C-alpha positions in Angstrom: -113.3 -32.6 -41.4 -111.6 -29.5 -42.8 -110.8 -30.3 -46.2 -109.0 -27.0 -46.5 -106.4 -28.1 -43.9 -105.2 -30.7 -46.3 -102.6 -30.9 -48.9 -104.2 -29.6 -52.6 -102.7 -33.1 -53.8 -105.0 -35.3 -50.9 -107.7 -33.2 -51.9 -108.0 -34.2 -55.1 -107.3 -37.8 -54.3 -110.5 -37.6 -52.0 -112.6 -35.7 -54.7 -111.8 -38.8 -56.9 -112.4 -41.4 -54.7 -116.2 -40.1 -54.1 -116.5 -39.8 -58.2 -115.1 -43.2 -58.5 -117.1 -44.7 -55.7 -120.2 -43.2 -57.1 -119.5 -44.4 -60.7 -118.4 -48.2 -59.5 -114.8 -47.9 -60.5 -113.7 -49.7 -57.6 -110.2 -51.0 -59.1 -109.3 -48.3 -60.9 -105.9 -46.1 -59.4 -106.6 -42.7 -57.9 -103.0 -41.5 -58.5 -101.6 -39.4 -61.2 -99.4 -42.3 -61.8 -96.7 -41.6 -65.5 -97.3 -44.9 -67.8 -95.4 -47.8 -66.1 -92.9 -49.7 -68.9 -93.7 -53.4 -69.5 -92.3 -55.8 -66.9 -90.2 -58.6 -69.4 -89.7 -62.1 -68.0 -86.1 -61.4 -67.6 -86.1 -58.7 -65.3 -88.4 -60.8 -62.9 -86.2 -63.4 -60.7 -89.7 -64.5 -58.7 -88.0 -67.3 -57.0 -84.6 -65.6 -56.4 -82.7 -68.0 -58.3 -80.1 -65.6 -59.0 -77.2 -64.9 -56.3 -77.5 -61.1 -57.0 -81.3 -61.5 -56.5 -80.8 -63.4 -53.3 -78.4 -60.9 -51.8 -80.5 -57.9 -52.7 -83.3 -59.7 -51.4 -81.5 -59.7 -48.0 -80.6 -56.0 -48.3 -83.8 -54.8 -49.2 -85.5 -56.6 -46.1 -83.1 -55.5 -44.0 -83.3 -51.9 -45.2 -87.3 -52.2 -45.1 -87.5 -53.5 -41.7 -85.5 -50.7 -40.0 -87.1 -48.4 -41.7 -90.6 -49.2 -40.9 -89.9 -50.6 -37.4 -88.4 -46.5 -36.9 -92.0 -45.6 -38.2 -93.7 -47.7 -35.4 -91.2 -46.3 -32.7 -91.6 -42.7 -33.7 -95.3 -43.6 -33.7 -95.5 -42.4 -36.8 -97.2 -46.0 -38.3 -99.8 -46.8 -35.4 -100.5 -50.4 -35.0 -102.9 -50.4 -32.1 -103.7 -54.3 -32.0 -104.2 -57.4 -33.7 -107.9 -59.3 -33.2 -108.0 -63.3 -34.5 -104.1 -64.3 -34.2 -105.7 -67.9 -33.8 -106.3 -68.5 -37.2 -103.0 -67.7 -38.4 -102.4 -71.6 -37.5 -103.5 -71.5 -41.7 -100.2 -69.7 -42.8 -98.0 -72.8 -41.4 -98.0 -74.8 -44.8 -99.0 -72.6 -47.5 -101.8 -69.9 -47.8 -103.1 -66.6 -49.5 -103.9 -63.8 -47.3 -105.6 -61.0 -48.4 -106.2 -57.1 -47.1 -107.9 -54.2 -47.8 -105.4 -51.7 -50.1 -105.7 -48.3 -48.5 -102.0 -47.0 -47.9 -98.0 -48.0 -49.3 -97.3 -49.0 -45.6 -100.3 -51.8 -45.2 -98.3 -54.4 -46.2 -95.8 -54.0 -43.5 -98.8 -53.9 -41.1 -99.8 -57.0 -42.1 -95.9 -58.4 -41.9 -95.2 -57.1 -39.0 -98.5 -58.8 -37.0 -98.0 -62.0 -38.1 -94.0 -62.4 -39.3 -93.6 -65.0 -36.0 -96.5 -67.1 -37.7 -94.7 -67.5 -40.9 -92.1 -70.7 -41.2 -89.8 -69.1 -43.4 -90.4 -65.1 -42.1 -91.1 -64.0 -45.5 -94.2 -62.6 -46.6 -94.5 -62.5 -50.2 -96.7 -59.5 -51.7 -98.3 -59.5 -55.4 -97.5 -55.7 -56.6 -98.8 -53.9 -59.9 -96.3 -53.9 -62.6 -95.7 -50.0 -62.5 -94.8 -50.4 -58.4 -92.0 -53.0 -60.0 -91.0 -50.5 -62.9 -91.4 -47.3 -62.4 -90.2 -46.2 -59.2 -86.8 -45.0 -58.5 -84.4 -44.6 -55.2 -85.1 -46.5 -51.7 -89.0 -47.5 -52.4 -88.0 -48.5 -55.7 -85.6 -51.0 -54.4 -87.9 -52.4 -51.7 -90.6 -52.8 -54.3 -88.3 -54.7 -56.4 -86.8 -56.9 -53.8 -88.8 -57.2 -50.8 -90.5 -60.5 -51.5 -92.6 -59.1 -54.4 -94.2 -61.0 -56.9 -95.1 -58.2 -59.9 -97.9 -58.0 -62.0 -97.4 -58.1 -65.8 -98.7 -57.0 -69.5 -96.3 -59.6 -70.8 -97.9 -62.9 -71.1 -94.6 -64.6 -71.1 -93.5 -62.9 -67.6 -97.6 -63.6 -66.5 -96.6 -67.1 -67.3 -93.3 -67.0 -64.8 -95.6 -65.5 -62.5 -98.0 -68.3 -62.1 -95.6 -70.7 -62.1 -93.9 -69.0 -58.9 -96.5 -68.5 -57.3 -97.7 -72.4 -57.0 -94.3 -73.4 -56.5 -94.2 -70.9 -53.3 -97.5 -72.3 -52.1 -96.4 -75.6 -52.4 -93.8 -75.2 -50.3 -95.3 -73.4 -47.6 -94.9 -70.1 -48.1 -97.6 -67.0 -47.7 -98.7 -64.7 -50.2 -100.6 -61.3 -49.9 -102.8 -60.5 -52.5 -104.9 -57.2 -52.7 -108.1 -58.8 -53.9 -109.5 -54.8 -54.3 -106.7 -54.5 -56.8 -106.1 -50.2 -56.4 -105.0 -48.4 -53.5 -107.6 -45.7 -52.2 -105.7 -43.7 -50.0 -107.3 -44.1 -46.4 -110.2 -45.7 -47.9 -112.2 -47.6 -45.1 -115.2 -49.6 -46.9 -114.1 -52.9 -48.3 -114.5 -52.7 -52.0 -115.7 -55.6 -54.0 -112.9 -58.1 -54.8 -111.5 -59.9 -57.8 -111.4 -63.3 -58.0 -107.8 -63.7 -59.3 -106.1 -64.3 -55.9 -108.7 -66.9 -55.0 -108.0 -69.1 -58.1 -104.3 -68.8 -56.9 -105.3 -70.4 -53.6 -107.8 -73.2 -55.4 -105.4 -74.1 -58.1 -102.6 -74.7 -55.1 -105.2 -76.3 -52.8 -104.4 -73.7 -50.0 -106.8 -71.9 -47.5 -107.4 -67.6 -48.3 -107.2 -66.0 -44.6 -108.9 -62.8 -44.9 -107.7 -59.9 -43.0 -109.1 -56.5 -42.6 -107.5 -53.5 -41.2 -109.6 -51.0 -39.7 -108.6 -47.2 -38.5 -109.5 -44.3 -36.2 -108.3 -41.0 -36.6 -105.7 -39.3 -33.9 -107.2 -36.6 -32.3 -104.4 -35.0 -31.8 -101.8 -35.6 -34.6 -102.2 -35.3 -38.3 -100.1 -36.9 -41.1 -97.7 -34.8 -43.9 -100.5 -34.3 -45.7 -102.4 -32.4 -42.7 -105.0 -35.1 -42.9 -105.3 -36.5 -39.4 -102.6 -39.5 -38.6 -104.4 -42.9 -39.0 -104.5 -45.7 -35.6 -104.8 -49.4 -37.5 -105.9 -52.6 -35.8 -105.3 -55.6 -38.0 -108.4 -58.4 -38.0 -107.6 -61.7 -39.5 -110.2 -63.8 -40.5 -111.0 -67.6 -40.2 -109.3 -69.3 -42.9 -111.3 -70.4 -45.9 -110.7 -73.3 -47.8 -111.0 -74.9 -51.4 -114.4 -76.8 -51.7 -112.7 -79.7 -54.1 -116.4 -80.6 -55.5 -116.6 -76.9 -57.2 -114.4 -76.8 -59.9 -111.9 -73.7 -60.2 -114.3 -71.1 -61.5 -116.9 -71.9 -59.1 -114.5 -72.6 -56.2 -112.8 -69.4 -56.5 -116.0 -67.1 -56.9 -117.2 -69.0 -53.5 -114.1 -68.5 -51.6 -114.2 -64.6 -53.0 -117.3 -64.3 -51.5 -117.0 -65.8 -48.2 -114.0 -64.0 -47.9 -115.8 -60.7 -49.0 -119.0 -61.1 -46.5 -116.3 -61.7 -43.4 -114.7 -58.2 -44.4 -118.2 -56.5 -45.0 -119.3 -57.9 -41.4 -116.0 -56.7 -39.7 -116.2 -53.1 -41.4 -120.1 -53.0 -40.0 -119.1 -54.6 -36.4 -116.1 -52.0 -36.2 -117.4 -48.6 -37.4 -121.1 -49.7 -36.5 -122.7 -48.8 -39.5 -123.7 -50.7 -42.6 -121.4 -50.7 -45.3 -123.1 -48.3 -48.1 -121.4 -47.1 -51.4 -122.4 -44.1 -52.4 -124.3 -44.5 -55.8 -127.2 -42.3 -57.5 -129.7 -44.9 -56.2 -127.8 -45.1 -52.6 -128.3 -48.8 -52.8 -126.8 -51.0 -49.8 -124.1 -53.7 -51.6 -124.9 -57.2 -50.9 -122.5 -60.3 -51.2 
């Protein structure tokens, strides 16, 4: 690929990806985002108890859905297909779904592909604090009100977060968690998973449904940065259920390792190459 045709900002991100991959800094953010204000307990109505929160959620979902559907209609956000829809029976009574995080739009790819299987037609998304507190304009409104569950540095806010997650799962909702943590733009490899989302599933005694989005370059078109437009396929893997005999720590780790193994296998199957992270030793990652 001729990197000279890509915008300087995106070239810098691609170079940072190489640097972070070699150093094993898989969970760190790549973008030069400003410091985010701390999210305080009174700022996040996780369960939409207030009338104003319900109204804003309805407006945000309407606007967001129309916006992303227009991108799909214009062939800007390209979804080539879905594999493994038979595994979505597991989301009907509450589940955590996981996905690789490579784009601000990947959550909508997941939602668009599984929405007909969601009993309440909502997909809740765990997002980072800065996305909730730092974004102005339309994207900020969507980040705050499209069924998002923001994390926070504030301990009291996180207590509210965990209480809300448990209640949502108990009532049969589906929550999307990015186990890789940070977004790496157009990065195709599955990065090592954090265990947090799997602990949520284990505590609530609900399955985890791992999902993995693969990408292919469009041979004729480029995006606004000059990078080849990406064509996406969502792969849905078999659900992973908690093993009650293990306890939370070991049980969550087991679920995490099984989920990662499925995503690793899907990566190697679709791209027809072993999963190898660039490091000095060039060691193949095993999970």
